[in-house]
C-alpha positions in Angstrom: 27.9 3.6 21.8 29.1 1.2 24.4 28.2 3.6 27.5 24.9 4.3 25.6 24.2 0.5 25.1 25.2 -0.4 28.6 23.0 2.3 29.8 19.7 1.5 28.0 20.0 -1.8 29.4 20.4 -0.8 32.6 17.2 1.4 31.9 15.4 -0.8 30.2 16.2 -3.5 33.5 14.9 -1.0 35.9 11.9 -0.6 34.5 11.2 -4.4 33.6 11.2 -4.1 29.9 11.6 -6.9 27.6 14.8 -6.1 25.5 15.4 -7.9 22.0 17.6 -7.2 18.9 15.8 -5.1 16.6 13.3 -7.5 14.7 14.8 -9.3 11.6 12.9 -10.6 8.4 12.2 -13.4 10.2 10.2 -11.8 13.2 8.4 -9.4 10.9 7.5 -12.5 8.5 6.3 -14.5 11.6 4.4 -11.8 12.7 2.7 -11.2 9.3 1.5 -14.8 9.3 -0.2 -14.0 12.6 -1.9 -11.0 11.7 -3.0 -12.5 8.4 -4.6 -15.4 10.2 -6.2 -13.2 12.5 -7.6 -11.5 9.9 -9.1 -14.3 8.3 -10.3 -15.5 11.4 -11.8 -12.1 12.5 -13.3 -10.3 9.3 -13.5 -12.9 6.5 -16.3 -14.9 4.8 -15.0 -17.8 3.6 -17.7 -18.5 1.2 -17.3 -15.5 -0.6 -13.5 -14.3 -0.1 -14.8 -10.7 0.9 -13.9 -9.2 4.0 -16.9 -8.0 6.3 -18.5 -7.1 3.0 -16.3 -4.3 2.7 -15.6 -4.4 -1.5 -12.2 -2.0 -2.5 -11.1 -3.1 1.1 -11.3 -6.7 0.6 -9.3 -6.3 -3.0 -6.3 -4.7 -0.7 -6.8 -7.2 2.1 -6.6 -10.2 -0.7 -3.1 -8.5 -2.2 -1.9 -8.1 1.4 -2.1 -11.9 1.6 -1.3 -12.2 -2.2 2.3 -10.7 -1.6 3.1 -12.5 1.6 2.5 -15.7 0.0 4.9 -14.2 -2.8 7.7 -13.5 -0.3 6.7 -16.7 1.6 5.7 -19.6 -0.5 4.6 -21.6 2.8 2.0 -18.9 2.9 0.6 -20.1 -0.6 -1.7 -22.9 0.4 -3.3 -20.7 2.7 -3.7 -17.4 0.6 -4.5 -18.8 -2.4 -7.6 -20.7 -2.0 -9.2 -17.8 -0.2 -8.4 -15.6 -2.9 -9.7 -17.8 -5.8 -12.8 -18.3 -3.7 -13.1 -14.2 -4.0 -12.5 -14.6 -7.8 -15.3 -16.6 -8.1 -17.7 -15.7 -5.5 -17.4 -12.1 -4.4 -18.8 -10.4 -7.3 -22.4 -12.5 -6.2 -22.1 -11.7 -3.0 -22.5 -8.1 -4.0 -25.2 -8.7 -6.4 -23.3 -8.0 -9.5 -22.0 -10.3 -12.3 -18.3 -9.1 -12.8 -15.8 -7.5 -11.0 -17.0 -4.3 -13.2 -18.9 -1.9 -10.7 -20.3 2.0 -10.4 -16.5 2.9 -9.6 -13.5 3.0 -11.8 -11.0 3.0 -8.6 -12.8 -0.3 -6.9 -12.0 -1.8 -10.4 -8.6 -0.8 -10.6 -7.9 -2.2 -7.0 -9.5 -5.6 -8.0 -7.1 -5.6 -11.4 -4.1 -4.7 -9.5 -5.2 -8.2 -7.2 -5.2 -10.3 -9.9 -2.0 -9.1 -11.5 -0.5 -10.2 -7.8 -2.2 -13.4 -8.6 -0.9 -13.6 -11.8 2.6 -13.2 -10.2 2.1 -15.5 -7.7 0.5 -18.7 -9.9 1.3 -17.5 -13.5 -2.3 -18.8 -14.0 -3.4 -16.4 -17.1 -6.9 -16.1 -16.2 -6.0 -14.0 -13.7 -4.0 -11.8 -15.8 -7.1 -12.0 -18.2 -9.4 -10.9 -15.7 -7.1 -7.6 -14.6 -6.9 -6.7 -18.6 -10.7 -6.9 -18.8 -11.2 -4.3 -16.1 -8.5 -2.1 -17.4 -10.2 -2.0 -20.6 -13.4 -0.8 -18.6 -11.2 1.7 -17.0 -10.1 3.0 -20.2 -13.1 3.2 -21.8 -14.3 6.3 -19.2 -11.1 8.3 -21.1 -11.5 11.3 -21.4 -12.7 13.6 -18.9 -13.9 17.1 -19.6 -10.4 18.0 -18.2 -8.1 17.8 -21.0 -8.3 13.5 -20.4 -7.9 11.4 -17.3 -10.6 8.9 -15.7 -14.0 9.4 -14.1 -14.1 7.8 -10.4 -17.3 6.8 -11.7 -20.1 6.0 -14.0 -22.2 8.7 -13.1 -19.6 11.0 -13.7 -19.9 12.8 -10.5 -15.6 13.5 -10.0 -12.2 13.4 -11.3 -10.4 11.6 -8.5 -6.6 11.3 -8.3 -6.9 7.8 -6.7 -8.6 6.4 -9.9 -6.1 8.1 -12.2 -3.3 6.8 -10.5 -5.1 3.0 -10.1 -5.1 3.6 -14.0 -1.6 4.2 -14.7 -0.8 1.8 -12.2 -2.6 -1.6 -13.9 -1.9 -0.1 -17.5 2.0 -0.4 -16.5 1.9 -3.6 -14.4 0.3 -4.8 -17.7 2.4 -3.8 -20.1 5.4 -5.9 -18.0 3.3 -8.9 -17.9 1.4 -9.3 -21.2 3.0 -11.7 -23.5 1.7 -9.8 -26.5 3.9 -7.2 -28.2 1.4 -4.8 -29.6 -0.5 -4.9 -26.2 2.5 -4.2 -24.1 2.8 -1.1 -26.6 -0.9 0.0 -25.9 -0.8 -0.4 -22.6 2.8 1.5 -22.1 1.0 3.9 -24.4 -1.8 4.4 -22.1 0.1 4.9 -19.0 2.5 7.4 -20.4 -1.0 9.5 -21.6 -1.7 9.2 -17.8 1.4 10.3 -16.6 1.2 13.6 -18.7 -2.4 14.3 -18.0 -1.7 13.8 -14.4 1.4 16.2 -14.5 -0.8 18.8 -16.6 -4.0 18.5 -14.2 -1.3 20.0 -11.5 -2.6 17.6 -8.9 0.5 17.7 -7.5 1.0 20.8 -4.8 4.1 22.9 -4.2 5.2 20.5 -1.3 5.0 17.5 -3.2 1.5 16.2 -2.1 -0.8 14.3 -4.4 -4.5 16.5 -4.3 -7.2 14.6 -3.7 -8.9 15.3 -6.9 -10.5 18.2 -9.5 -13.3 20.2 -9.0 -15.3 20.0 -12.9 -15.9 23.5 -12.3 -12.6 25.2 -13.7 -11.0 22.0 -14.2 -8.8 22.9 -11.1 -7.5 21.0 -8.2 -9.6 20.8 -5.4 -9.9 22.0 -2.2 -6.2 20.3 0.1 -7.3 17.1 0.7 -4.2 14.9 0.8 -4.4 11.1 1.9 -1.8 8.0 2.2 -2.7 6.5 -0.5 -2.7 8.8 -3.1 1.0 9.3 -2.0 1.2 5.6 -2.5 -0.5 4.3 -5.5 1.4 6.4 -8.0 5.0 5.6 -6.5 4.0 1.8 -7.8 3.1 3.2 -11.2 5.6 5.1 -11.9 8.0 2.2 -10.8 6.6 -0.4 -13.1 6.2 2.0 -16.3 10.1 2.6 -15.7 10.5 -1.0 -15.9 8.0 -1.3 -19.4 10.0 2.1 -20.9 13.6 2.0 -19.9 13.0 5.5 -18.6 14.7 6.1 -15.3 14.0 9.3 -15.0 10.6 8.6 -13.8 11.8 7.1 -10.3 13.4 10.4 -8.8 9.9 11.7 -9.8 8.6 8.8 -7.5 11.1 9.5 -5.0 10.2 13.5 -4.7 6.7 12.1 -3.9 7.5 9.6 -1.5 9.9 11.9 0.3 6.9 14.8 0.4 4.4 11.9 2.3 7.2 11.2 4.6 8.1 14.5 5.3 4.4 15.9 5.4 2.3 13.1 6.8 4.2 11.9 10.1 3.8 12.6 13.3 7.3 14.0 15.3 8.6 10.3 15.9 8.4 9.7 12.1 5.0 7.3 12.2 2.7 7.7 9.4 -0.5 9.8 10.0 -3.8 10.3 7.8 -4.1 14.0 8.4 -6.8 14.2 5.9 -9.1 12.5 8.5 -10.1 11.8 12.0 -12.1 8.9 10.6 -10.7 5.4 12.2 -13.2 3.2 10.2 -12.0 0.4 7.9 -11.7 3.1 4.4 -9.1 5.7 6.1 -7.6 2.9 7.8 -6.5 1.3 4.7 -4.8 4.3 3.6 -1.7 4.0 5.1 -0.6 0.6 4.3 -1.3 1.1 0.3 1.4 4.1 0.9 3.9 1.6 2.7 3.3 -1.0 0.3 4.3 1.2 -2.6 7.3 2.8 -0.9 8.6 -0.4 -0.3 8.2 -1.3 -4.2 9.8 1.8 -5.3 13.0 1.2 -2.7 13.4 -2.1 -4.4 14.1 -0.5 -7.5 15.6 3.0 -6.7 16.8 2.3 -3.0 17.4 5.2 -0.2 18.0 4.3 3.1 15.9 6.6 4.9 13.0 4.2 3.1 14.0 1.3 4.4 14.2 2.8 8.1 10.9 4.3 7.5 9.5 1.0 6.7 10.9 -0.9 9.5 10.1 1.6 11.9 6.4 2.0 11.0 6.5 -1.9 11.2 7.9 -1.3 14.8 5.2 1.0 16.0 2.6 -1.1 14.9 3.9 -4.4 16.7 5.0 -2.3 19.7 2.1 0.3 19.9 -0.9 -0.9 17.5 -1.2 -4.4 18.1 -2.7 -6.5 20.7 -0.7 -9.3 21.1 -3.3 -12.0 22.2 -4.8 -11.9 18.9 -2.9 -10.1 16.8 -5.8 -7.6 16.3 -4.3 -4.2 14.5 -5.6 -0.5 15.3 -6.2 2.0 13.1 -3.2 4.5 14.7 0.0 2.9 14.5 1.3 4.8 17.0 -1.0 4.0 19.4 -3.0 3.3 21.4 -4.3 0.1 20.5 -7.9 0.7 20.2 -11.0 0.3 17.3 -9.2 -2.2 15.4 -10.9 -3.1 12.1 -10.5 -5.2 8.9 -9.0 -2.0 6.9 -6.3 -1.6 10.0 -5.7 -5.0 10.0 -5.0 -5.1 5.9 -2.6 -1.9 6.5 -0.7 -3.3 9.1 -0.4 -6.6 7.2 1.0 -4.7 4.2 3.7 -2.7 6.6 4.8 -6.3 8.0 5.1 -8.0 4.4 7.1 -4.9 3.2 9.2 -4.9 6.4 9.7 -8.4 5.7 10.8 -8.3 2.0 13.7 -5.6 3.1 17.3 -6.8 3.5 18.3 -7.7 7.0 20.9 -5.4 6.6 20.2 -3.4 9.2 23.2 -1.7 9.0 22.5 0.4 5.8 20.0 2.5 7.6 21.9 5.6 9.0 20.5 6.8 12.4 20.0 10.4 11.2 17.5 12.8 13.2 17.4 15.0 10.3 16.5 12.1 7.6 13.1 12.3 6.4 12.7 9.0 7.8 13.1 9.5 11.7 14.5 7.2 14.2 13.0 7.6 17.6 16.0 6.9 20.3 14.3 7.4 23.0 16.0 4.6 25.4 13.3 4.0 27.1 10.8 3.1 24.1 9.4 -0.4 24.5 11.4 -3.0 22.8 9.5 -6.7 22.7 10.8 -9.9 22.4 8.0 -11.1 19.7 9.8 -14.1 17.9 
């Protein structure tokens, strides 16, 4: 080990590489602040609280701000006014009166944001808004395929993501509502969704969550697999486990997480959006959603490979996908840096906040090239001092 360490330092010195210790929570947190501020400077309409007029993406970017404020109270003074502006003005900027719109998955993203804001502020106005959105989502149950909710009011598609969000919102509300009857209702809805999701056969033999259901025959459609479908269900199962005390839900979540880490990464263990070559804001957002929910799973059912995977991807963002002049982030976490956008910025922020949320104990993470979360052990890998 001493020989390897000395050799690495010599090689780094010969190549002019800046060598530092592995990033700590404080390093990730410091960079997360800069990424968040850059996101607000480059993409935010401060009159509406919406980023580049992107609706569901904005809910996720704002959730990343709320999550950063939750783990670092010093950021609350920045995050809270921006998010409350969205609470009051975002629908008006879209020509609608409320956060209810034509797509139920959109409503789920906003509901989760307001739940995060309730966690941050304990102001019931945010919890009430999340409950109102959930009620509208629940009104679309059932579809003709034995249950589940529709993706849209026009009833054109049954999407996994809408149903995962329905599960997650219900379970989150079950753990936060002060009303015992409401808790029972939200818990029942979440359990009903899990049961339907299982019977709908939306998880394939590889552990991948398929994008949705073909209305002709109520069978899963094609083979489209996206990282956010692997992610949202994790947070939903975590919250449902808390609500019910059913620990058996956590291995189910771990199996889905392990499948994503196994099937949706490159050979260096960096998360990829394999379902598309589109690097636009919508698809660029997906990976951050997975990491955010993986961290939630790790917080209650820790596995060394999860902490390793989160840090490894955050490190790759810092080293390969970030412009260090203005802290903009590109869609491809493995690099190169090109075509940054607001979805990629929010996703990168999710990863950095998740890494900052982990324990500083690096020795909890084994170096194991056979583990699901692979470690890049190339001694010539770039390591930058970003503190």
